C-alpha positions in Angstrom: -52.9 -12.8 -86.0 -49.8 -10.8 -86.4 -48.0 -9.4 -83.4 -49.3 -6.1 -82.0 -47.5 -3.0 -81.0 -49.9 -0.8 -78.9 -48.7 2.8 -78.6 -50.3 4.5 -75.6 -50.6 8.1 -74.6 -52.4 8.5 -71.3 -53.3 11.7 -69.4 -53.8 10.7 -65.7 -54.0 6.9 -66.3 -57.4 5.9 -67.7 -56.0 5.1 -71.2 -53.1 3.2 -69.7 -55.5 1.0 -67.6 -57.4 0.2 -70.9 -54.2 -0.5 -72.8 -52.9 -2.8 -70.2 -56.1 -4.7 -70.2 -55.9 -5.1 -74.0 -52.3 -6.2 -73.9 -53.1 -8.9 -71.3 -56.2 -10.1 -73.3 -54.1 -10.3 -76.5 -51.7 -12.6 -74.5 -54.6 -14.7 -73.3 -55.8 -15.1 -76.9 -52.3 -16.2 -77.9 -51.3 -13.0 -79.7 -47.9 -11.4 -79.1 -48.5 -7.8 -77.9 -46.2 -5.1 -76.7 -47.3 -1.9 -75.0 -45.2 1.3 -75.5 -45.4 4.8 -74.1 -46.2 6.8 -77.3 -44.5 10.0 -76.1 -41.2 8.2 -75.8 -41.3 6.6 -79.2 -40.1 7.7 -82.6 -42.8 6.9 -85.1 -40.2 6.1 -87.7 -39.3 3.1 -85.6 -42.8 1.4 -86.0 -42.5 -2.1 -87.3 -44.9 -2.3 -90.2 -44.9 -6.1 -90.0 -46.8 -5.8 -86.8 -50.4 -4.5 -86.3 -50.3 -0.9 -85.1 -52.6 0.0 -82.2 -53.1 3.6 -81.0 -54.5 4.2 -77.5 -55.3 7.8 -76.4 -57.7 9.9 -74.4 -60.3 12.2 -75.9 -59.3 15.8 -75.5 -60.9 18.9 -76.9 -63.3 16.5 -78.6 -60.4 15.0 -80.5 -57.1 13.9 -78.9 -53.9 15.5 -77.8 -51.4 17.1 -80.4 -48.8 14.6 -79.2 -50.9 11.8 -80.6 -51.5 13.5 -83.9 -47.8 14.3 -84.3 -47.0 10.7 -83.8 -49.6 9.5 -86.3 -48.5 12.0 -88.9 -44.9 10.9 -88.4 -45.7 7.2 -89.1 -43.8 5.7 -92.1 -45.8 4.9 -95.2 -47.3 1.4 -95.2 -48.7 -1.1 -97.6 -51.8 -2.5 -95.9 -50.4 -2.8 -92.3 -53.3 -3.3 -90.0 -54.2 -0.6 -87.5 -56.7 0.0 -84.8 -57.7 2.7 -82.3 -59.0 2.7 -78.8 -59.9 6.0 -77.0 -61.0 6.7 -73.5 -63.6 9.3 -72.8 -66.3 10.6 -70.5 -69.1 11.6 -72.9 -68.3 11.6 -76.7 -65.3 12.3 -78.9 -66.7 14.5 -81.6 -63.7 14.7 -84.0 -61.5 11.7 -83.5 -62.7 8.6 -85.2 -63.1 9.8 -88.7 -60.0 12.0 -88.9 -57.9 9.3 -87.4 -59.1 6.7 -89.9 -58.5 9.2 -92.7 -55.0 9.9 -91.6 -54.1 6.2 -91.2 -55.6 5.2 -94.6 -53.7 8.0 -96.3 -50.5 6.6 -95.0 -51.3 3.1 -96.3 -52.6 1.5 -93.1 -55.7 -0.8 -93.1 -58.1 0.2 -90.4 -59.2 -2.9 -88.5 -61.5 -1.3 -85.9 -62.0 1.4 -83.4 -63.6 1.4 -79.9 -64.5 4.2 -77.5 -64.3 3.2 -73.9 -66.0 5.2 -71.1 -63.9 5.9 -68.1 -64.1 8.2 -65.1 -63.8 11.9 -65.6 -60.4 13.5 -64.7 -61.2 17.0 -65.9 -62.2 19.6 -63.2 -63.6 17.1 -60.8 -65.3 18.6 -57.8 -65.8 15.5 -55.7 -64.4 12.0 -55.4 -66.5 8.7 -55.6 -64.1 5.8 -55.4 -66.8 3.2 -55.5 -68.4 4.6 -58.6 -64.9 5.1 -60.3 -64.0 1.5 -59.5 -67.2 0.3 -61.3 -66.6 2.4 -64.3 -63.0 1.3 -64.5 -63.9 -2.3 -64.4 -66.5 -1.8 -67.1 -63.8 -0.1 -69.2 -61.5 -3.1 -68.7 -64.4 -5.4 -69.9 -64.9 -3.2 -73.0 -61.2 -3.3 -73.7 -61.1 -7.1 -73.5 -64.2 -7.4 -75.7 -62.6 -5.1 -78.3 -59.5 -7.4 -78.4 -61.7 -10.4 -78.9 -63.4 -8.7 -81.8 -60.0 -7.8 -83.3 -58.7 -11.4 -83.0 -62.0 -12.9 -84.3 -62.1 -10.4 -87.3 -65.4 -8.9 -86.2 -64.1 -5.5 -85.1 -65.5 -2.5 -87.0 -64.4 1.2 -87.4 -67.6 3.3 -87.0 -68.5 5.4 -90.1 -67.4 9.0 -90.0 -70.0 11.5 -88.9 -70.5 14.8 -90.8 -69.6 17.0 -87.9 -66.4 15.4 -86.9 -64.1 17.7 -89.1 -65.7 20.7 -87.3 -64.6 19.3 -83.9 -61.2 18.5 -85.4 -60.9 22.1 -86.4 -61.9 23.1 -82.9 -59.1 20.9 -81.5 -56.5 22.8 -83.6 -57.9 26.1 -82.2 -57.7 24.8 -78.7 -54.1 23.7 -79.0 -52.9 26.1 -81.7 -51.5 29.6 -81.2 -54.3 30.8 -78.9 -53.6 27.8 -76.5 -57.2 27.9 -75.3 -56.9 24.6 -73.5 -53.9 25.6 -71.4 -55.6 28.9 -70.5 -58.7 27.0 -69.5 -56.8 24.9 -67.0 -54.4 27.7 -65.8 -52.4 25.5 -63.4 -50.7 27.4 -60.6 -48.7 26.3 -57.4 -49.3 27.0 -53.8 -45.7 27.8 -52.7 -46.5 27.1 -49.0 -47.5 23.5 -49.8 -45.0 22.8 -52.6 -42.1 20.6 -51.5 -40.1 21.2 -54.7 -40.0 17.4 -55.3 -39.9 17.9 -59.1 -42.4 15.2 -59.8 -44.6 17.5 -61.9 -41.8 18.5 -64.1 -41.0 14.8 -64.7 -44.6 13.9 -65.4 -45.3 16.7 -67.9 -45.3 15.1 -71.5 -44.7 18.3 -73.3 -42.1 20.2 -71.1 -44.6 22.8 -70.0 -43.4 22.6 -66.4 -40.0 24.1 -65.4 -38.5 24.8 -62.1 -35.9 27.6 -62.5 -36.0 28.5 -58.8 -37.3 25.2 -57.4 -41.0 26.1 -57.5 -42.8 24.9 -60.6 -43.7 27.4 -63.3 -46.2 26.5 -66.1 -45.9 27.7 -69.7 -48.5 28.4 -72.2 -47.6 25.0 -73.9 -49.7 23.2 -71.2 -52.1 20.7 -72.9 -54.2 20.2 -69.7 -53.4 16.5 -69.4 -54.0 16.9 -65.6 -50.9 14.8 -64.7 -49.2 17.4 -62.6 -52.4 18.4 -60.8 -53.5 14.8 -60.1 -50.3 13.2 -58.9 -48.7 16.1 -56.9 -48.0 14.4 -53.6 -48.5 17.6 -51.6 -51.6 18.6 -53.6 -49.9 22.0 -54.1 -51.1 22.5 -57.7 -54.3 24.2 -58.4 -56.5 24.8 -61.5 -57.8 28.2 -62.2 -56.2 29.2 -58.9 -59.1 27.4 -57.0 -59.1 24.8 -54.4 -62.5 23.4 -55.3 -61.2 20.8 -57.8 -60.0 17.4 -56.6 -57.4 15.2 -58.1 -58.1 11.8 -59.9 -55.5 9.1 -59.3 -56.4 5.8 -60.8 -52.7 4.7 -60.8 -49.4 5.7 -59.3 -47.2 8.3 -60.8 -44.6 5.6 -61.4 -47.0 3.9 -63.8 -47.0 7.0 -66.0 -43.3 7.5 -65.7 -42.3 4.0 -66.4 -42.4 1.9 -69.6 -44.2 -1.5 -69.9 -42.0 -2.7 -72.7 -38.9 -1.2 -74.5 -39.6 -0.1 -78.1 -38.6 -2.9 -80.4 -36.0 -1.9 -82.9 -35.8 -4.3 -85.9 -32.8 -4.7 -88.2 -33.8 -3.8 -91.8 -33.7 -6.7 -94.2 -30.3 -7.2 -95.8 -28.4 -5.7 -92.8 -26.4 -7.5 -90.2 -28.0 -7.8 -86.9 
């Protein structure tokens, strides 16, 4: 099997957990695999001699605009293999079919797609560490099984469902000019609890958090990825100006800020290295 480059966009960590399990399983199966933070990568640098993997969470019954922008920016290919893994709580609605269509249109050959159930990170009202741990381990097992199917050539991409494009259109509404998703979350900060550490600004993948006077401010560009809320060390950030929601932290903030592997940059054929 050709080497694999797995580009991962993770909200609060569920997708990163799954992507890491896949990377490690590829290694166990003797396949070279590198894991990259999608938001830090230029799609033009994708190596089309490697298999392309996309790992992302379901959001607004599709996925975040950051992921779609990356996929739309991919260079044209001529049969490069590609696969998708997404994490979700219930169902995706408008992701599998549109993603397959977009990849095929660019010349990539869809190898398979798998949806992995993981704990909810959206508007949680209570914590249940034992239940979360069980769901996470089941998610890792599903990720490893997907890798086995990819390596063995038995992976499949589920057929498109007729309603998927309706959900895809809804995603555009949620993240388009109305910014319905950001309005739904409406993050705010408790100035009495905020320590002005700046972690929320560093974690935000779309630059929606600024600190002009030290205390965070949230713009309408918020995509409700839940990073700032979940990983605020002082728990000073609130959703909908309410204290009834609890953070979900399956990893450490450093995991979301760091990079598992640097993006490989290959010298084009015919040029000196």
